[in-house]
C-alpha positions as CSV (number, residue, x, y, z in Angstrom):
1,M,-2.4,8.5,1.7
2,E,-4.9,6.8,4.1
3,G,-6.8,3.7,3.4
4,V,-8.1,0.4,4.7
5,L,-6.1,-2.8,4.4
6,F,-8.3,-5.0,2.1
7,E,-6.0,-7.9,1.5
8,R,-2.5,-8.9,2.7
9,Q,-0.3,-11.7,1.4
10,P,1.8,-13.7,3.9
11,L,5.3,-12.5,4.8
12,R,7.9,-13.9,2.4
13,H,11.5,-13.3,1.7
14,T,13.3,-12.2,-1.5
15,P,16.1,-14.4,-2.9
16,A,18.5,-12.0,-1.1
17,G,16.7,-12.8,2.2
18,L,14.8,-9.4,2.5
19,P,11.3,-9.7,4.2
20,V,8.6,-8.5,1.8
21,I,4.8,-8.2,2.0
22,E,2.4,-7.4,-0.9
23,A,-1.1,-6.0,-0.1
24,L,-4.1,-4.1,-1.4
25,I,-5.3,-0.9,0.2
26,V,-8.7,0.7,-0.4
27,H,-8.7,4.5,-0.4
28,R,-11.9,6.5,-0.1
29,S,-11.9,10.3,0.2
30,E,-13.5,13.5,-1.0
31,Q,-11.2,15.9,-3.0
32,I,-11.7,19.3,-4.6
33,E,-11.0,19.3,-8.3
34,A,-11.6,22.4,-10.5
35,G,-13.5,24.0,-7.6
36,Q,-15.9,21.0,-7.3
37,S,-16.1,18.3,-4.7
38,R,-15.3,14.8,-6.1
39,K,-15.6,11.4,-4.4
40,V,-12.5,9.4,-4.9
41,E,-12.3,5.6,-4.5
42,C,-9.5,3.3,-5.6
43,E,-7.6,0.2,-4.8
44,V,-3.8,0.5,-4.6
45,Q,-1.4,-2.3,-4.7
46,I,1.4,-1.8,-2.2
47,I,4.7,-3.6,-1.3
48,V,6.6,-3.3,2.0
49,L,10.2,-4.4,2.3
50,G,12.6,-4.9,5.2
51,K,11.9,-4.5,8.9
52,S,8.8,-2.5,8.0
53,A,7.4,-5.7,6.2
54,E,7.7,-7.6,9.5
55,A,5.7,-4.9,11.3
56,F,3.2,-4.6,8.5
57,S,2.6,-8.4,8.7
58,L,0.8,-7.8,12.1
59,I,-1.9,-5.5,10.6
60,E,-5.2,-7.3,9.9
61,A,-7.6,-6.7,7.0
62,G,-10.1,-4.0,7.8
63,E,-7.7,-1.9,9.8
64,K,-7.1,1.8,8.7
65,V,-3.5,2.8,7.9
66,A,-1.7,6.0,6.8
67,I,1.0,5.1,4.2
68,H,3.9,7.1,2.7
69,G,6.1,5.9,-0.1
70,F,6.8,6.1,-3.8
71,L,5.3,4.7,-7.0
72,A,7.2,2.4,-9.3
73,A,6.5,0.0,-12.2
74,K,5.5,-3.4,-11.0
75,S,8.2,-5.0,-13.2
76,M,10.4,-4.1,-16.2
77,R,7.9,-6.0,-18.4
78,R,4.7,-4.4,-16.9
79,R,5.7,-0.8,-16.8
80,Q,2.1,0.5,-16.9
81,D,1.1,-1.5,-13.8
82,I,2.2,0.5,-10.8
83,V,2.8,-0.4,-7.2
84,L,3.2,1.9,-4.2
85,H,6.3,1.0,-2.3
86,I,5.8,1.8,1.4
87,E,8.6,3.6,3.3
88,E,6.5,4.5,6.4
89,F,3.1,3.5,7.7
90,E,1.0,4.2,10.8
91,L,-1.9,2.2,12.1
92,L,-4.9,4.6,12.6
93,N,-7.4,2.3,14.3
């Protein structure tokens, strides 16, 4: 998925000492659905862990990124709220 970094929290560390960053990506695209063109726009919460989080901390709001990862529940209590866990990213600007 590609999007623009809208908001990024400061780099922090988990209780186990793992670097982590939470952010918000805005995705805008045009997709084909049932043979018709459809404009898609959404905000996606993301989380980046480990060494990737340290690198992601250098990206500024407004920069375009390509992100790859997996979806997971935000927490055991909030299973309907999902977060995209980033495994790889690439700065596109």
